[in-house]
C-alpha positions in Angstrom: -33.2 12.7 -41.2 -31.8 9.3 -40.5 -29.8 8.5 -37.5 -27.4 6.7 -39.6 -26.9 9.1 -42.3 -23.2 9.5 -43.4 -21.6 12.6 -41.4 -21.2 15.7 -43.5 -18.0 17.5 -42.2 -18.3 21.4 -42.6 -15.7 24.1 -42.3 -16.2 27.9 -42.0 -13.5 30.8 -42.6 -13.4 34.3 -41.9 -13.8 36.2 -45.3 -15.1 39.9 -45.8 -18.5 41.4 -45.0 -21.8 39.7 -45.3 -24.3 41.7 -47.2 -27.8 41.5 -48.7 -31.0 39.9 -48.0 -31.5 36.7 -45.8 -34.8 34.9 -46.7 -34.7 32.2 -44.0 -37.5 29.5 -43.7 -40.8 29.5 -42.1 -41.3 28.9 -38.6 -40.9 25.6 -37.3 -42.8 25.8 -34.2 -45.8 27.3 -36.1 -45.3 24.7 -39.1 -45.5 21.8 -36.8 -48.8 23.1 -35.3 -50.4 24.0 -38.6 -50.1 20.3 -39.8 -51.4 18.7 -36.6 -54.4 21.2 -36.3 -55.1 20.9 -39.7 -55.3 17.1 -39.2 -57.8 17.6 -36.5 -60.1 19.9 -37.9 -63.0 19.1 -40.4 -62.5 20.3 -44.0 -59.5 21.6 -45.9 -56.5 23.6 -44.3 -54.2 25.3 -46.6 -50.8 26.4 -45.5 -48.2 28.4 -47.1 -44.7 29.3 -46.1 -44.5 25.9 -44.4 -41.0 25.0 -43.3 -39.9 21.9 -45.8 -37.2 20.9 -43.2 -36.9 17.3 -42.3 -38.6 17.8 -38.7 -41.7 19.4 -40.1 -42.1 16.7 -43.2 -41.8 14.1 -40.6 -44.8 15.6 -38.7 -46.6 15.6 -42.2 -46.0 11.9 -42.8 -47.2 11.2 -39.1 -50.4 13.0 -39.8 -50.8 11.0 -42.9 -50.6 7.8 -41.0 -53.2 8.7 -38.4 -55.7 9.4 -41.4 -55.6 13.0 -42.6 -55.0 13.6 -46.2 -51.9 15.7 -46.8 -50.7 17.2 -50.3 -48.5 19.7 -51.6 -48.9 22.2 -54.8 -46.2 22.8 -57.2 -46.0 26.2 -55.9 -45.4 25.2 -52.2 -49.0 25.4 -50.7 -49.9 22.5 -48.6 -53.4 21.3 -48.4 -54.8 19.1 -45.3 -57.9 17.4 -45.4 -58.4 16.9 -41.4 -60.2 13.8 -39.7 -61.8 16.2 -36.9 -61.1 16.0 -33.2 -61.0 12.4 -32.0 -60.9 11.3 -35.4 -57.2 9.9 -35.7 -57.1 6.4 -37.2 -54.6 3.8 -35.9 -51.1 4.0 -38.0 -50.3 0.7 -39.6 -46.5 1.5 -39.0 -44.3 2.9 -36.6 -44.1 6.9 -36.4 -40.5 8.0 -37.2 -40.2 11.3 -35.9 -36.5 11.9 -37.1 -34.7 14.4 -35.0 -37.8 16.3 -33.7 -38.6 16.7 -30.1 -41.3 19.1 -30.8 -42.9 16.8 -33.4 -43.0 13.5 -31.4 -44.0 15.4 -28.1 -46.9 17.0 -29.8 -48.0 14.1 -31.6 -48.2 11.8 -28.6 -50.4 14.6 -27.2 -52.6 14.9 -29.9 -53.4 11.0 -30.2 -53.2 10.2 -26.3 -57.1 10.8 -25.7 -58.1 8.8 -28.6 -58.5 4.9 -28.3 -55.7 4.1 -30.6 -52.1 2.8 -30.2 -49.0 4.1 -32.0 -45.3 3.5 -31.8 -42.6 6.1 -32.1 -39.2 6.3 -32.7 -36.7 8.7 -34.2 -32.9 9.1 -35.0 -29.9 8.4 -32.4 -30.4 11.9 -30.9 -34.1 11.7 -30.5 -34.0 8.2 -29.1 -31.7 9.5 -26.2 -34.2 12.3 -25.1 -36.4 11.7 -22.2 -40.0 11.8 -22.7 -41.3 11.2 -19.2 -41.8 15.1 -18.7 -44.7 14.6 -21.3 -45.8 11.0 -20.9 -46.0 11.5 -17.0 -48.8 13.8 -17.3 -50.5 12.3 -20.3 -51.0 9.4 -18.2 -53.3 11.6 -16.0 -55.8 11.7 -19.0 -55.7 7.9 -19.0 -52.9 7.3 -21.6 -50.7 4.3 -21.1 -47.0 4.4 -22.6 -44.4 1.7 -22.8 -40.5 2.6 -23.5 -37.1 2.0 -22.8 -35.4 2.6 -19.6 -35.6 6.3 -18.8 -38.8 7.0 -20.8 -37.0 6.9 -24.1 -38.0 6.3 -27.6 -38.9 3.7 -29.1 -42.0 4.0 -27.3 -45.8 2.8 -27.6 -48.5 5.1 -26.6 -52.0 3.3 -25.8 -54.5 6.4 -26.2 -57.4 6.7 -23.5 -60.7 5.1 -24.4 -62.3 7.1 -22.0 -60.0 10.3 -21.2 -60.8 12.6 -18.4 -59.7 16.3 -18.1 -56.7 17.3 -16.2 -55.6 20.5 -14.4 -51.8 20.2 -14.6 -48.8 22.6 -13.2 -45.9 22.5 -15.6 -42.8 21.9 -13.4 -40.2 23.5 -15.8 -41.2 26.0 -18.6 -41.8 24.0 -21.8 -43.8 25.0 -24.7 -43.5 21.4 -25.9 -45.2 20.0 -22.8 -47.7 22.7 -22.4 -48.8 22.0 -26.0 -48.8 18.3 -25.9 -51.3 18.8 -22.9 -53.7 21.1 -24.8 -53.6 18.9 -27.6 -54.6 15.9 -25.7 -57.4 18.1 -23.9 -59.1 18.6 -27.2 -60.6 15.3 -27.0 -61.4 15.1 -23.1 -64.6 16.0 -21.9 -64.8 19.3 -19.9 -62.0 21.7 -19.2 -58.2 21.0 -19.4 -56.2 23.3 -17.2 -52.3 24.1 -18.1 -50.5 26.3 -15.5 -47.0 27.5 -16.4 -45.0 29.5 -14.0 -43.2 31.5 -16.7 -44.7 32.0 -20.2 -43.4 30.0 -23.0 -44.1 30.4 -26.7 -47.7 30.6 -27.1 -48.2 29.6 -30.9 -50.5 26.7 -29.7 -52.9 28.9 -27.7 -53.0 31.5 -30.7 -53.6 28.5 -33.5 -56.3 26.7 -31.2 -58.2 29.7 -31.0 -57.9 30.4 -34.6 -59.2 27.0 -35.3 -62.3 27.8 -33.1 -61.3 26.1 -29.9 -62.4 27.6 -26.8 -59.4 28.8 -24.9 -59.0 31.1 -22.2 -55.5 32.5 -20.8 -55.1 34.4 -17.8 -52.7 35.5 -15.0 -53.0 33.7 -11.5 -50.8 33.7 -8.7 -49.0 30.7 -10.0 -48.4 32.2 -13.0 -50.2 31.6 -16.4 -53.3 29.7 -16.5 -54.8 28.3 -19.9 -58.2 26.7 -19.8 -59.4 24.6 -22.9 -62.7 23.2 -23.4 -62.7 19.8 -25.0 -64.5 18.3 -27.9 -64.7 21.3 -30.1 -65.3 21.0 -33.8 -62.0 22.8 -35.1 -62.7 24.7 -38.3 -60.4 24.6 -41.2 -58.0 27.6 -41.8 -56.1 29.3 -44.2 -52.5 29.6 -42.7 -49.4 31.9 -43.8 -46.5 30.6 -41.7 -44.0 33.8 -40.9 -40.3 33.2 -41.2 -38.7 31.4 -38.3 -36.9 33.7 -35.6 -34.9 30.8 -34.6 -33.3 30.2 -38.0 -33.2 34.2 -38.4 -30.7 34.2 -35.3 -27.9 32.8 -37.6 -27.5 35.3 -40.5 -28.3 38.0 -37.7 -25.6 37.0 -35.2 -23.1 36.4 -38.0 -23.8 39.9 -39.5 -23.1 41.3 -35.9 -19.7 39.9 -35.7 -18.2 39.9 -39.3 -16.8 43.3 -40.1 -18.5 45.5 -42.7 -21.6 43.4 -42.6 -25.1 44.8 -43.2 -27.7 42.0 -43.6 -31.6 42.5 -43.9 -33.7 39.6 -42.7 -37.4 40.2 -44.2 -40.5 39.0 -42.6 -39.6 37.5 -39.1 -42.1 36.5 -36.7 -41.5 38.7 -33.5 -44.0 37.0 -31.3 -43.2 38.1 -27.6 -42.7 34.8 -26.5 -40.0 33.9 -29.1 -38.0 37.3 -29.6 -35.7 37.3 -26.4 -32.6 36.6 -28.5 -33.2 39.7 -30.3 -33.8 42.0 -27.2 -30.7 40.4 -25.6 -28.6 41.2 -28.5 -29.7 44.9 -28.5 -29.0 45.1 -24.5 -25.6 43.9 -25.6 -25.1 46.9 -27.6 -25.9 45.2 -31.1 -26.8 47.5 -34.2 -30.0 45.4 -34.6 -33.1 47.3 -35.5 -36.9 46.4 -36.3 -38.1 47.7 -39.6 -41.5 47.5 -41.3 -43.3 46.2 -38.1 -46.9 44.7 -38.7 -49.2 41.7 -38.0 -49.6 38.7 -40.1 -52.0 35.9 -39.2 -52.3 37.0 -35.7 -48.5 37.0 -35.3 -46.0 40.4 -35.0 -43.9 40.2 -37.8 -40.9 42.8 -38.8 -37.8 43.0 -40.9 -34.6 42.9 -38.9 -31.4 44.6 -39.9 -28.1 43.6 -38.5 -25.0 45.7 -39.0 -21.3 44.7 -37.7 -21.0 45.7 -34.0 -17.7 45.7 -32.6 -18.4 47.3 -29.2 -20.7 44.7 -27.9 -20.3 43.9 -23.9 -21.3 41.0 -21.9 -24.5 41.1 -19.7 -26.4 39.0 -17.5 -29.3 37.7 -19.6 -32.4 37.9 -17.4 -33.6 34.5 -16.4 -37.2 35.3 -16.9 -36.1 35.8 -20.8 -35.0 32.3 -21.1 -38.1 30.4 -22.3 -38.5 33.2 -25.0 -35.0 32.4 -26.5 -34.1 28.8 -25.3 -33.1 27.5 -28.7 -30.8 30.7 -29.3 -28.6 30.3 -26.4 -25.9 28.3 -28.5 -25.5 31.3 -31.0 -25.7 33.8 -28.4 -23.0 32.1 -26.9 -20.8 32.6 -30.3 -21.8 36.5 -30.0 -20.7 36.4 -26.4 -17.3 35.1 -27.3 -16.8 38.1 -29.8 -18.2 40.7 -27.0 -16.2 42.3 -24.0 -16.6 40.9 -20.5 -18.6 38.3 -19.3 -22.2 36.9 -20.6 -24.0 35.4 -18.0 -27.0 32.8 -18.7 -29.0 31.3 -15.8 -32.0 29.3 -15.7 -31.3 27.2 -18.5 -31.6 23.9 -17.5 -33.7 23.0 -20.3 -30.5 23.3 -22.7 -29.3 19.7 -21.0 -32.2 18.0 -22.4 -32.3 19.3 -26.0 -31.0 17.3 -29.3 -28.0 17.3 -27.3 -26.7 18.8 -23.8 -26.2 22.1 -25.2 -24.4 23.6 -22.6 -21.8 20.8 -22.5 -21.7 20.6 -26.4 -20.9 24.6 -26.8 -18.8 24.8 -23.7 -16.5 22.0 -25.1 -16.3 23.7 -28.5 -15.9 27.2 -27.4 -12.9 26.2 -24.8 -11.3 24.2 -27.9 -11.4 27.6 -29.9 -9.8 29.4 -27.0 -12.7 31.0 -25.1 -12.9 30.6 -21.5 -16.1 29.3 -20.3 -17.7 28.3 -16.8 -20.8 25.9 -16.4 -23.2 24.3 -14.0 -26.2 22.5 -14.0 -28.5 25.3 -15.1 -26.1 28.3 -16.0 -23.0 29.1 -17.8 -20.7 32.0 -18.4 -18.9 32.9 -21.6 -16.0 35.3 -21.1 -15.7 37.4 -24.3 -12.3 37.8 -26.1 -13.8 41.1 -27.8 -14.2 41.7 -31.4 -12.0 39.7 -34.0 -10.1 37.9 -30.8 -11.8 34.6 -31.1 -8.6 32.2 -31.9 -10.9 29.4 -33.3 -8.9 26.8 -35.1 -10.9 23.7 -33.6 -13.3 21.2 -34.7 -16.6 20.9 -32.8 -18.9 17.9 -32.5 -22.3 18.6 -33.3 -23.8 15.7 -31.4 -26.4 15.2 -34.1 -27.8 18.7 -33.3 -28.6 21.3 -35.8 -28.1 24.3 -33.7 -25.0 23.3 -32.5 -23.7 22.7 -35.9 -24.6 26.2 -37.3 -23.5 27.9 -34.1 -19.9 26.8 -34.6 -20.2 27.6 -38.5 -21.3 31.3 -37.6 -18.0 31.4 -35.3 -15.7 30.5 -37.7 -16.9 33.4 -39.9 -15.2 35.7 -37.2 -12.5 33.8 -35.9 -8.8 34.1 -36.4 -8.6 30.6 -37.6 -11.3 28.4 -39.3 -13.8 26.2 -37.5 -14.8 22.7 -38.5 -17.9 21.0 -37.4 -17.6 16.8 -37.7 -21.3 16.7 -39.1 -23.5 19.2 -40.4 -25.9 17.0 -41.9 -28.5 17.5 -38.9 -28.8 21.3 -40.3 -31.3 19.8 -42.8 -33.8 19.0 -39.9 -34.8 22.8 -39.5 -32.7 25.0 -41.9 -32.3 23.0 -45.1 -31.2 26.2 -47.0 -28.5 27.3 -44.4 -25.4 26.8 -46.4 -26.5 28.4 -49.8 -28.1 31.1 -47.7 -25.3 32.0 -45.8 -22.6 31.8 -48.9 -25.3 33.9 -50.8 -24.6 36.7 -48.2 -20.7 36.3 -48.5 -20.0 33.8 -46.2 -17.1 31.2 -46.7 -19.0 28.0 -45.6 -18.4 24.7 -47.2 -18.5 21.0 -46.9 -15.0 19.2 -46.2 -13.8 15.9 -46.5 -11.5 16.2 -43.5 
C-alpha cells in the first residue's frame, strides 16, 4: 500500500437486508507472527489461510530480505524456509512496511538482538506514528535506533552485537510492544521477562510455545508476567490461520443495524484476548450467537450468526475489555450511533496513536453525520440516535486508515442518507475482499468518482 496511491472515493447507501455467509480473510495478527516465526525456525513451515492483504505481504517481503525463503503455491499455501534464531542476514535495501504498525514493530523486535543493521520506512500514515514505545525498551537489549524527530520512521535499527536479557513492564497495554520484546528476547541469553498490567492478545505467546520456545505465563501482583528463555531452536510448524475477528466485525456490525439482516460469518477466531467486541455487542442487546464452537491450532473458533437488532441500547464498555477489542472501537461507535442511549468507552488512549487518531477521526465523521459525540484524551461517548435514525449524508476522511474507511461505509448501510469516504484504498491493507464480500451479502457499497 503506497502512501502515494491515488485516492479511491467510496459511497454506501441503505438498501434492503444483508443475508448469506461472509467468508472473511485470515487473522492478520496471526499471519504476521506466522511469517516471522517461520523465518526464525529451522526447516520448512507451511501456512494455510494466510491473510494476503498488503500489510502481511509486506511482512513476507521483509522476511525474504532478512534471508528466509518465502514461496506461495497456487492453492494459497505458503512455505517458509527459516534461518533460525539469530540467523537474520543484513538486508540489502530499505524495509518498506507499508501501512503496518504491527509488522514494523514486530520485525524491529525480531532483528534487534542480531548484529545487523536495517532501515525501515512505510507510507505517510505509518511514518507519522511514534515508534519510541518499542525502540526505547529495545535499547535495553543493546539495540540502537536512529529516526526522525519524535521517534518516527524512516528509522535505522542497529542490532545488539552482545544482547542482554531484559525485564520490562509495559506501561500501556500493547500487544505490539509485548510481542516485539518477546521476539527480541529469542536471541538474548538467559530469561527475558515482560510484565503487562492488563492482558493483551496472546497470539505471540501461543505461537512461540507451538514453535518450541520455552515460555511461561503467570499472574503476579503487577499483572501478567511472561518469561521467555532465550536462544531456543525453533521447530517448523504447519499453521492453519483462523479467520480474523477484526475483519468479521464489519459484516457482523452491519447485519446488526440493517433491517431484516441475517448473516453467518464462519470460522472466526475467538481468542479471549481478541473477542471483546462480540461480548460488548451482546451486552448491548445484539442478536449475536456463537455456533459450532471448537478449537483449531490451539485457538478457539466458532461460526458467528448476526441478525438485525433494532432494540440495542448503549452501555459503559468495561475499560478492562479495551485491550481485547482496541481495533474494533471505530465500528462499535457506528453500532452505538444506531442504539438508544449513550455508549461510554474509557481507557482507550491507544486509539489516539493507531493508523490515525481514531477517536478524532470517528468523532468528526459521526458529528458530520448528525450523531452527538463527546471525547477526551482516553475516552469518548456516542449518544445513540436509535435504530434507523442516523441522518448520515456526510463525507468522512479516512486518514489513510482502513478501519475508519470501513466503519463509515458500514454506517451508510443503515443511515437515512448515504455516507461517503474520501479514500477507501487503505482497506486493501487488511481486508482486500471487503467490497465484493459486502456487496455479495446485498450491501450497496461502490466506488465513486466524487
